[in-house]
N, CA, C and O atoms as a GROMACS GRO file, in nm:
protein
  380
    1MET      N    1   9.106  10.935   2.573
    1MET     CA    2   8.977  11.038   2.536
    1MET      C    3   8.840  10.876   2.535
    1MET      O    4   8.743  10.881   2.610
    2MET      N    5   8.855  10.793   2.469
    2MET     CA    6   8.730  10.705   2.468
    2MET      C    7   8.737  10.634   2.573
    2MET      O    8   8.646  10.551   2.580
    3ARG      N    9   8.822  10.635   2.671
    3ARG     CA   10   8.762  10.596   2.836
    3ARG      C   11   8.673  10.681   2.920
    3ARG      O   12   8.578  10.664   2.996
    4SER      N   13   8.774  10.820   2.855
    4SER     CA   14   8.654  10.883   2.958
    4SER      C   15   8.484  10.918   2.878
    4SER      O   16   8.373  10.935   2.929
    5LEU      N   17   8.528  10.916   2.740
    5LEU     CA   18   8.410  10.921   2.692
    5LEU      C   19   8.280  10.795   2.711
    5LEU      O   20   8.168  10.782   2.661
    6PHE      N   21   8.374  10.705   2.824
    6PHE     CA   22   8.242  10.598   2.832
    6PHE      C   23   8.182  10.617   2.973
    6PHE      O   24   8.095  10.545   3.022
    7LEU      N   25   8.239  10.719   3.030
    7LEU     CA   26   8.191  10.763   3.147
    7LEU      C   27   8.087  10.847   3.102
    7LEU      O   28   8.020  10.918   3.177
    8PHE      N   29   8.073  10.838   2.978
    8PHE     CA   30   7.914  10.887   2.918
    8PHE      C   31   7.827  10.974   2.976
    8PHE      O   32   7.708  10.972   2.947
    9VAL      N   33   7.872  11.048   3.052
    9VAL     CA   34   7.804  11.136   3.134
    9VAL      C   35   7.700  11.234   3.043
    9VAL      O   36   7.704  11.357   3.042
   10LEU      N   37   7.618  11.159   2.979
   10LEU     CA   38   7.488  11.216   2.926
   10LEU      C   39   7.428  11.303   3.068
   10LEU      O   40   7.332  11.283   3.142
   11ALA      N   41   7.502  11.378   3.064
   11ALA     CA   42   7.448  11.492   3.210
   11ALA      C   43   7.329  11.473   3.164
   11ALA      O   44   7.261  11.394   3.229
   12LEU      N   45   7.270  11.530   3.052
   12LEU     CA   46   7.118  11.569   3.072
   12LEU      C   47   7.029  11.520   2.945
   12LEU      O   48   7.024  11.603   2.854
   13ILE      N   49   6.974  11.426   2.930
   13ILE     CA   50   6.869  11.412   2.836
   13ILE      C   51   6.748  11.504   2.845
   13ILE      O   52   6.675  11.510   2.944
   14LEU      N   53   6.733  11.572   2.737
   14LEU     CA   54   6.575  11.627   2.780
   14LEU      C   55   6.499  11.598   2.642
   14LEU      O   56   6.542  11.604   2.527
   15PHE      N   57   6.380  11.567   2.687
   15PHE     CA   58   6.320  11.553   2.555
   15PHE      C   59   6.183  11.687   2.578
   15PHE      O   60   6.113  11.711   2.677
   16SER      N   61   6.186  11.732   2.481
   16SER     CA   62   6.073  11.779   2.436
   16SER      C   63   6.004  11.847   2.304
   16SER      O   64   6.063  11.876   2.201
   17SER      N   65   5.883  11.862   2.327
   17SER     CA   66   5.798  11.871   2.204
   17SER      C   67   5.793  12.038   2.158
   17SER      O   68   5.788  12.111   2.258
   18CYS      N   69   5.794  12.093   2.062
   18CYS     CA   70   5.860  12.239   2.058
   18CYS      C   71   5.668  12.253   1.981
   18CYS      O   72   5.591  12.172   1.930
   19ASP      N   73   5.663  12.393   2.011
   19ASP     CA   74   5.530  12.438   1.942
   19ASP      C   75   5.505  12.367   1.799
   19ASP      O   76   5.395  12.318   1.771
   20SER      N   77   5.605  12.365   1.718
   20SER     CA   78   5.597  12.380   1.536
   20SER      C   79   5.576  12.193   1.540
   20SER      O   80   5.556  12.133   1.434
   21GLY      N   81   5.582  12.130   1.652
   21GLY     CA   82   5.554  12.000   1.616
   21GLY      C   83   5.702  11.917   1.575
   21GLY      O   84   5.697  11.801   1.534
   22GLU      N   85   5.821  11.982   1.588
   22GLU     CA   86   5.921  11.898   1.623
   22GLU      C   87   5.944  11.916   1.758
   22GLU      O   88   5.922  12.004   1.841
   23PHE      N   89   6.036  11.726   1.755
   23PHE     CA   90   6.054  11.683   1.902
   23PHE      C   91   6.209  11.672   1.911
   23PHE      O   92   6.268  11.600   1.831
   24LYS      N   93   6.272  11.739   2.000
   24LYS     CA   94   6.418  11.742   2.015
   24LYS      C   95   6.450  11.642   2.125
   24LYS      O   96   6.370  11.584   2.199
   25ILE      N   97   6.576  11.632   2.122
   25ILE     CA   98   6.664  11.532   2.250
   25ILE      C   99   6.789  11.610   2.244
   25ILE      O  100   6.859  11.596   2.143
   26THR      N  101   6.816  11.668   2.312
   26THR     CA  102   6.902  11.747   2.382
   26THR      C  103   6.978  11.712   2.489
   26THR      O  104   6.923  11.699   2.598
   27GLY      N  105   7.121  11.691   2.473
   27GLY     CA  106   7.230  11.662   2.593
   27GLY      C  107   7.363  11.702   2.605
   27GLY      O  108   7.426  11.792   2.552
   28ALA      N  109   7.392  11.615   2.686
   28ALA     CA  110   7.611  11.651   2.688
   28ALA      C  111   7.637  11.551   2.746
   28ALA      O  112   7.590  11.482   2.837
   29ILE      N  113   7.758  11.552   2.652
   29ILE     CA  114   7.841  11.433   2.636
   29ILE      C  115   7.964  11.453   2.676
   29ILE      O  116   8.034  11.498   2.585
   30SER      N  117   8.051  11.428   2.836
   30SER     CA  118   8.204  11.492   2.859
   30SER      C  119   8.288  11.388   2.779
   30SER      O  120   8.291  11.268   2.752
   31ASP      N  121   8.378  11.546   2.748
   31ASP     CA  122   8.480  11.427   2.639
   31ASP      C  123   8.470  11.436   2.498
   31ASP      O  124   8.573  11.437   2.431
   32ALA      N  125   8.322  11.447   2.426
   32ALA     CA  126   8.304  11.430   2.290
   32ALA      C  127   8.274  11.574   2.240
   32ALA      O  128   8.164  11.623   2.213
   33ALA      N  129   8.373  11.622   2.236
   33ALA     CA  130   8.373  11.758   2.173
   33ALA      C  131   8.403  11.701   2.013
   33ALA      O  132   8.478  11.607   1.988
   34ASN      N  133   8.312  11.797   1.889
   34ASN     CA  134   8.313  11.790   1.789
   34ASN      C  135   8.275  11.615   1.750
   34ASN      O  136   8.352  11.562   1.670
   35LEU      N  137   8.195  11.553   1.789
   35LEU     CA  138   8.187  11.399   1.732
   35LEU      C  139   8.008  11.426   1.689
   35LEU      O  140   7.932  11.521   1.707
   36SER      N  141   7.991  11.273   1.615
   36SER     CA  142   7.895  11.242   1.538
   36SER      C  143   7.823  11.165   1.638
   36SER      O  144   7.883  11.082   1.706
   37VAL      N  145   7.679  11.190   1.653
   37VAL     CA  146   7.578  11.164   1.737
   37VAL      C  147   7.469  11.110   1.701
   37VAL      O  148   7.372  11.183   1.681
   38TYR      N  149   7.458  10.969   1.685
   38TYR     CA  150   7.344  10.902   1.603
   38TYR      C  151   7.234  10.848   1.700
   38TYR      O  152   7.246  10.769   1.794
   39PHE      N  153   7.098  10.926   1.643
   39PHE     CA  154   6.990  10.800   1.731
   39PHE      C  155   6.961  10.734   1.617
   39PHE      O  156   6.972  10.774   1.501
   40ASP      N  157   6.904  10.574   1.681
   40ASP     CA  158   6.943  10.476   1.622
   40ASP      C  159   6.796  10.409   1.671
   40ASP      O  160   6.761  10.413   1.788
   41LYS      N  161   6.711  10.344   1.557
   41LYS     CA  162   6.596  10.233   1.618
   41LYS      C  163   6.637  10.106   1.637
   41LYS      O  164   6.700  10.059   1.542
   42VAL      N  165   6.626  10.054   1.704
   42VAL     CA  166   6.666   9.904   1.751
   42VAL      C  167   6.580   9.766   1.743
   42VAL      O  168   6.500   9.719   1.824
   43ASN      N  169   6.606   9.737   1.668
   43ASN     CA  170   6.465   9.633   1.628
   43ASN      C  171   6.553   9.458   1.722
   43ASN      O  172   6.649   9.396   1.675
   44ALA      N  173   6.501   9.434   1.812
   44ALA     CA  174   6.515   9.298   1.899
   44ALA      C  175   6.496   9.204   1.834
   44ALA      O  176   6.577   9.114   1.853
   45ILE      N  177   6.412   9.183   1.755
   45ILE     CA  178   6.371   9.110   1.717
   45ILE      C  179   6.438   8.993   1.597
   45ILE      O  180   6.436   8.871   1.579
   46THR      N  181   6.511   9.143   1.518
   46THR     CA  182   6.581   9.053   1.406
   46THR      C  183   6.746   9.120   1.474
   46THR      O  184   6.857   9.085   1.437
   47ASN      N  185   6.725   9.183   1.541
   47ASN     CA  186   6.888   9.240   1.595
   47ASN      C  187   6.928   9.321   1.495
   47ASN      O  188   7.033   9.304   1.434
   48THR      N  189   6.842   9.419   1.472
   48THR     CA  190   6.936   9.510   1.369
   48THR      C  191   6.892   9.642   1.412
   48THR      O  192   6.786   9.653   1.473
   49ASN      N  193   6.966   9.745   1.383
   49ASN     CA  194   6.971   9.886   1.412
   49ASN      C  195   6.953   9.974   1.234
   49ASN      O  196   7.015   9.961   1.129
   50SER      N  197   6.858  10.045   1.267
   50SER     CA  198   6.863  10.124   1.183
   50SER      C  199   6.868  10.306   1.234
   50SER      O  200   6.828  10.341   1.345
   51VAL      N  201   6.925  10.403   1.131
   51VAL     CA  202   6.975  10.552   1.203
   51VAL      C  203   6.856  10.608   1.172
   51VAL      O  204   6.797  10.568   1.072
   52VAL      N  205   6.802  10.709   1.251
   52VAL     CA  206   6.680  10.741   1.266
   52VAL      C  207   6.733  10.906   1.174
   52VAL      O  208   6.691  10.942   1.064
   53THR      N  209   6.802  10.956   1.235
   53THR     CA  210   6.886  11.072   1.248
   53THR      C  211   7.036  11.078   1.301
   53THR      O  212   7.084  10.979   1.358
   54LYS      N  213   7.108  11.192   1.283
   54LYS     CA  214   7.222  11.201   1.325
   54LYS      C  215   7.244  11.388   1.337
   54LYS      O  216   7.200  11.480   1.268
   55SER      N  217   7.312  11.386   1.432
   55SER     CA  218   7.374  11.508   1.477
   55SER      C  219   7.485  11.521   1.547
   55SER      O  220   7.531  11.428   1.613
   56GLU      N  221   7.540  11.640   1.541
   56GLU     CA  222   7.728  11.670   1.596
   56GLU      C  223   7.698  11.727   1.690
   56GLU      O  224   7.589  11.780   1.708
   57THR      N  225   7.807  11.725   1.778
   57THR     CA  226   7.813  11.775   1.943
   57THR      C  227   7.904  11.932   1.900
   57THR      O  228   7.988  11.938   1.810
   58ASN      N  229   7.876  12.008   1.956
   58ASN     CA  230   7.967  12.123   1.969
   58ASN      C  231   8.082  12.117   2.021
   58ASN      O  232   8.106  12.006   2.068
   59GLY      N  233   8.168  12.196   2.032
   59GLY     CA  234   8.314  12.253   2.109
   59GLY      C  235   8.310  12.142   2.268
   59GLY      O  236   8.386  12.055   2.312
   60THR      N  237   8.196  12.196   2.311
   60THR     CA  238   8.165  12.111   2.433
   60THR      C  239   8.133  11.983   2.514
   60THR      O  240   8.152  11.939   2.627
   61GLY      N  241   8.065  11.941   2.376
   61GLY     CA  242   7.996  11.830   2.407
   61GLY      C  243   7.847  11.808   2.395
   61GLY      O  244   7.787  11.700   2.397
   62GLN      N  245   7.788  11.960   2.378
   62GLN     CA  246   7.666  11.918   2.389
   62GLN      C  247   7.564  11.901   2.256
   62GLN      O  248   7.588  11.992   2.176
   63PHE      N  249   7.496  11.845   2.226
   63PHE     CA  250   7.434  11.846   2.105
   63PHE      C  251   7.238  11.825   2.108
   63PHE      O  252   7.164  11.818   2.206
   64ALA      N  253   7.207  11.820   1.967
   64ALA     CA  254   7.061  11.856   1.977
   64ALA      C  255   7.050  11.751   1.869
   64ALA      O  256   7.123  11.717   1.776
   65ILE      N  257   6.895  11.700   1.928
   65ILE     CA  258   6.915  11.605   1.770
   65ILE      C  259   6.718  11.628   1.753
   65ILE      O  260   6.633  11.614   1.841
   66SER      N  261   6.699  11.669   1.599
   66SER     CA  262   6.548  11.710   1.577
   66SER      C  263   6.489  11.596   1.534
   66SER      O  264   6.568  11.512   1.490
   67LEU      N  265   6.381  11.569   1.532
   67LEU     CA  266   6.304  11.494   1.447
   67LEU      C  267   6.157  11.570   1.471
   67LEU      O  268   6.110  11.640   1.561
   68GLU      N  269   6.107  11.515   1.337
   68GLU     CA  270   5.994  11.577   1.283
   68GLU      C  271   5.846  11.544   1.368
   68GLU      O  272   5.757  11.630   1.367
   69GLU      N  273   5.829  11.433   1.431
   69GLU     CA  274   5.746  11.407   1.554
   69GLU      C  275   5.799  11.316   1.682
   69GLU      O  276   5.885  11.230   1.667
   70PRO      N  277   5.759  11.336   1.763
   70PRO     CA  278   5.760  11.238   1.870
   70PRO      C  279   5.802  11.097   1.789
   70PRO      O  280   5.752  11.086   1.677
   71PRO      N  281   5.900  10.974   1.841
   71PRO     CA  282   5.948  10.882   1.812
   71PRO      C  283   5.860  10.759   1.877
   71PRO      O  284   5.839  10.749   1.998
   72ALA      N  285   5.813  10.670   1.780
   72ALA     CA  286   5.741  10.571   1.831
   72ALA      C  287   5.746  10.544   1.952
   72ALA      O  288   5.832  10.605   2.016
   73LYS      N  289   5.658  10.445   2.027
   73LYS     CA  290   5.683  10.325   2.084
   73LYS      C  291   5.813  10.224   2.073
   73LYS      O  292   5.807  10.163   1.966
   74GLY      N  293   5.912  10.193   2.140
   74GLY     CA  294   6.050  10.104   2.118
   74GLY      C  295   6.145  10.177   2.170
   74GLY      O  296   6.138  10.288   2.224
   75THR      N  297   6.262  10.086   2.145
   75THR     CA  298   6.382  10.070   2.192
   75THR      C  299   6.469  10.162   2.102
   75THR      O  300   6.460  10.146   1.980
   76TYR      N  301   6.553  10.257   2.148
   76TYR     CA  302   6.625  10.363   2.092
   76TYR      C  303   6.729  10.359   2.140
   76TYR      O  304   6.721  10.329   2.259
   77ARG      N  305   6.868  10.381   2.092
   77ARG     CA  306   6.999  10.420   2.124
   77ARG      C  307   7.053  10.522   2.073
   77ARG      O  308   7.043  10.526   1.950
   78ILE      N  309   7.125  10.633   2.137
   78ILE     CA  310   7.212  10.702   2.136
   78ILE      C  311   7.356  10.697   2.093
   78ILE      O  312   7.408  10.639   2.189
   79ARG      N  313   7.424  10.715   2.032
   79ARG     CA  314   7.553  10.604   2.001
   79ARG      C  315   7.645  10.759   1.948
   79ARG      O  316   7.605  10.855   1.883
   80VAL      N  317   7.809  10.725   2.022
   80VAL     CA  318   7.914  10.808   1.982
   80VAL      C  319   8.017  10.692   1.963
   80VAL      O  320   8.078  10.629   2.050
   81GLY      N  321   8.019  10.681   1.833
   81GLY     CA  322   8.138  10.571   1.800
   81GLY      C  323   8.110  10.470   1.876
   81GLY      O  324   7.992  10.462   1.912
   82ALA      N  325   8.183  10.390   1.912
   82ALA     CA  326   8.135  10.245   1.984
   82ALA      C  327   8.079  10.255   2.077
   82ALA      O  328   8.029  10.150   2.118
   83LYS      N  329   8.055  10.376   2.156
   83LYS     CA  330   7.972  10.364   2.268
   83LYS      C  331   7.813  10.444   2.241
   83LYS      O  332   7.785  10.534   2.163
   84SER      N  333   7.744  10.385   2.320
   84SER     CA  334   7.619  10.400   2.336
   84SER      C  335   7.544  10.396   2.460
   84SER      O  336   7.611  10.358   2.556
   85ILE      N  337   7.434  10.421   2.480
   85ILE     CA  338   7.311  10.425   2.552
   85ILE      C  339   7.184  10.373   2.516
   85ILE      O  340   7.158  10.414   2.403
   86PHE      N  341   7.080  10.290   2.567
   86PHE     CA  342   6.969  10.246   2.509
   86PHE      C  343   6.866  10.346   2.582
   86PHE      O  344   6.882  10.377   2.700
   87LEU      N  345   6.758  10.393   2.504
   87LEU     CA  346   6.645  10.441   2.544
   87LEU      C  347   6.517  10.356   2.534
   87LEU      O  348   6.501  10.296   2.427
   88ILE      N  349   6.412  10.339   2.640
   88ILE     CA  350   6.288  10.251   2.575
   88ILE      C  351   6.240  10.353   2.630
   88ILE      O  352   6.270  10.398   2.740
   89LEU      N  353   6.134  10.411   2.528
   89LEU     CA  354   6.020  10.517   2.468
   89LEU      C  355   5.873  10.418   2.498
   89LEU      O  356   5.839  10.314   2.440
   90ASP      N  357   5.812  10.485   2.598
   90ASP     CA  358   5.651  10.443   2.534
   90ASP      C  359   5.561  10.524   2.455
   90ASP      O  360   5.448  10.493   2.416
   91GLY      N  361   5.620  10.621   2.439
   91GLY     CA  362   5.488  10.696   2.307
   91GLY      C  363   5.442  10.842   2.398
   91GLY      O  364   5.371  10.926   2.344
   92SER      N  365   5.498  10.861   2.555
   92SER     CA  366   5.396  10.938   2.617
   92SER      C  367   5.565  11.086   2.605
   92SER      O  368   5.539  11.205   2.616
   93GLU      N  369   5.653  11.056   2.593
   93GLU     CA  370   5.753  11.158   2.588
   93GLU      C  371   5.708  11.270   2.536
   93GLU      O  372   5.678  11.264   2.417
   94SER      N  373   5.693  11.392   2.603
   94SER     CA  374   5.690  11.516   2.559
   94SER      C  375   5.746  11.649   2.609
   94SER      O  376   5.758  11.753   2.544
   95GLN      N  377   5.774  11.628   2.716
   95GLN     CA  378   5.862  11.712   2.797
   95GLN      C  379   5.980  11.694   2.866
   95GLN      O  380   6.031  11.789   2.926
   0.00000   0.00000   0.00000
């Protein structure tokens, strides 16, 4: 399972800003049913990471990460277990 998890097919990562001001990141990870998904802020200077929020995948590997507002510019990662994917956000993400 972990091997195919690394195929990581984040088939879709969609950024969307909802009318309520909420910011969502949604996606699907193959072979990752019912697992925890973490959204971390990466600090390259101090080589540390901090958890921004956590979500769970459903039975088919789909997840939704909700934030009260769009994340600030910077490097982030989405991780499931020891596997992760990095995102570099420039602050213009809205759709």
